[in-house]
N, C-alpha and C positions, 0 to 999 in steps of 0.2 A: 424296775429300775426307773427314775426318774429321766426323764427327760430332761437336758440343758440344750435351751435356745441359743444358739448362736447370734450373734449382733451381725447387724448386713452392713455390707461398705456403702456408705452413699456413696456416691460421685459429686464432684462439685457441680452445685449449682447450673455454673457454664455450660457445662457439659449435657447435662441433662436438656437444657432447653435447647441447646445447638440438635439434640438427636429428633427433638418435638420438632425443630425447627425443620427439617432437612429438604430442600427442595428436588421437587420431580413432573414433572409434567410445566400444561400454563400454570402463570400465575401472572399478578396483578404485580404491578409494581412494587417492587423490593430496593430498600433504601441501605446503603452499606456506611458504617459509622463517621466516612470520611465526608459524605456525602454525594457519593455519588451513587447513578438512578439505574437499575435495568427494568425494561419491562419486557415480556416472553418466557422462552420456555424453557425447562429445565430439565438434566437427567444425573441421578448421581450426586445430586448438589453442585453442579457445573452448566452455566451455559451453554445451551443444547438445543439446537432446532432456530427458528426466526425469532429474533429481539432486536430492541435497541437500547444503546449503552449511553448515558450523559453522564460524561468528566463534570463534578460541579465545578476545580480549580479552574479549567483552560477553558470549556465551555464547550468541547468538544462533541458530536455526535456520530456515533456507528449504526447504522442499520442495516442488519441484511441476517448471514447465515454464520451460526455459531456451529461450532464441534470443541466437547469437553472443554469451557472456558475459553477457548481460540477465535478467533475470523476465522470462516474455513466456508467456500462456497459466495457465493455472490453477494457486496455488499457495498454502500457506501461512507464513505468518511468526509463527512465537514469538520471547519474550526469556526469557530465563531470569530468576527471582528469586532475587536473591540471602538473602535474608532465608530464605525458604523451602527453595532449591534446588529445585523448581518451574519448571516451564514453562505461561506462559501463552501463549495464542495474543492476535495482535496483529492480525490480519490475516487473513481468508482469504478468496478472491475470487480474480476476476481480473489481467493484469495486461500492460502491452504496452509495449514500450520500459524496461521497468527498474520502472515509476512503475503505481498503482494503477489501475487503468483498466477500464471495464465493468462487472461487478454482483458487490458484496464488503461485508462487513461487519466492521469497525475498531472495535476495543473500547480506549479509553481510561484513560490513566492513570489517572485520577479517577472511573472507576464507568461513565462514559458512552458507551453503543453507536450506533454508524450501522450503519446496514442501507441499501443501495444503491445509487445509481448513482453512477460515477465520473470523471475525464474528466482527464489528465496528473497523477495525485496528488494533485486534489481536488475535493471533494464537486459533483457537476455533475449535472445531471438531477431525475430524483422518488430524495426517500430519504427515510426513517423514522428519527430520533434519539428514543432512550432517556436522559432526563436521571436521573439518580442520583436526584434530590429526589421524582421519580416523574412528574413531566411528560414528555409527548411531542409530539412535534411531527412530522408528514408531510406533505410537501406537495415542492415546488420550489427546488432549490440551485442557484447558480453562484457560479464560484471560490470555493467553502468557506463560503458564508456563506447563510443561508436567503434565495428571491428568488421574486416571483413570487405564485404563487395554495400555501395549503394550510389546514392545521386544527392546531391545537395545543391539548391536552388540558391545564389544570394536574392535577396530584394532587389538587385540591381540587374536581374535576368542573366545573368552568367548561371552555365549549369554545367557542374564535372557531372559526367556520366557516372564516371567509377569511381571509387574512395577505396587507396590500399594503407594498407597498415605493415611497413617495411620498417626494418631497424629503429622502430621507437618514433616515428616519422610518419605523419599523414602522405597519399601523396595522391594526386585524380588526374584523372585523365579531360582535358577539357575539346571539346569536339569530336569529331567521328572520320572515320578513316583515312585519306594519306593526310589531313590538319590535324591532328589530334597531335598535341605534346603532353610530356611528363611534368608535372610542378609542382612543389613541395608545397605541404599546405599548414599555417599554421593555426593547430585547432583550437586554441582561447578567441580568435577572430574569425578565421575561418575564411581568410582573404590568401591569396598568392605571395609568394616571401622570394 
């Protein structure tokens, strides 16, 4: 009986190249088609372990830990200022599943700085924010807003010992003991109304 050879089905060249280029373990710099570059560890063709990502269009840099292609663990994210051509650290702290999570410090573009706890990319828990004008708030946060008890110190040294959130308004206790008074605070300017 004659043997008939069946033709082999060839996969497309791009698929063959992709299979050959599966990344696992420590790699030198890998460039994407958009010009972004990554230097670090891989697992199952995803960034996993320690590594540095540089985005070509924005010039931003992330240096830290990765887990299956997302920021996870300790890392720093910096942005390039086009005017000075220098890098400015935007966030330094822990990440989880690609979002700020745990303890970290974030520098806002208006020069405000927040130090404290994060949950799923939002300020949540205990934290302290230093405003550009010299005001400082330290206290509880929830869903990226001041919430619960805290202390606010104005640049002029007026100090509210407690901040409360009552019926969609911020209230503060000025002073202590018999000299205490409850006052409404305007959250956009943190001043007495």
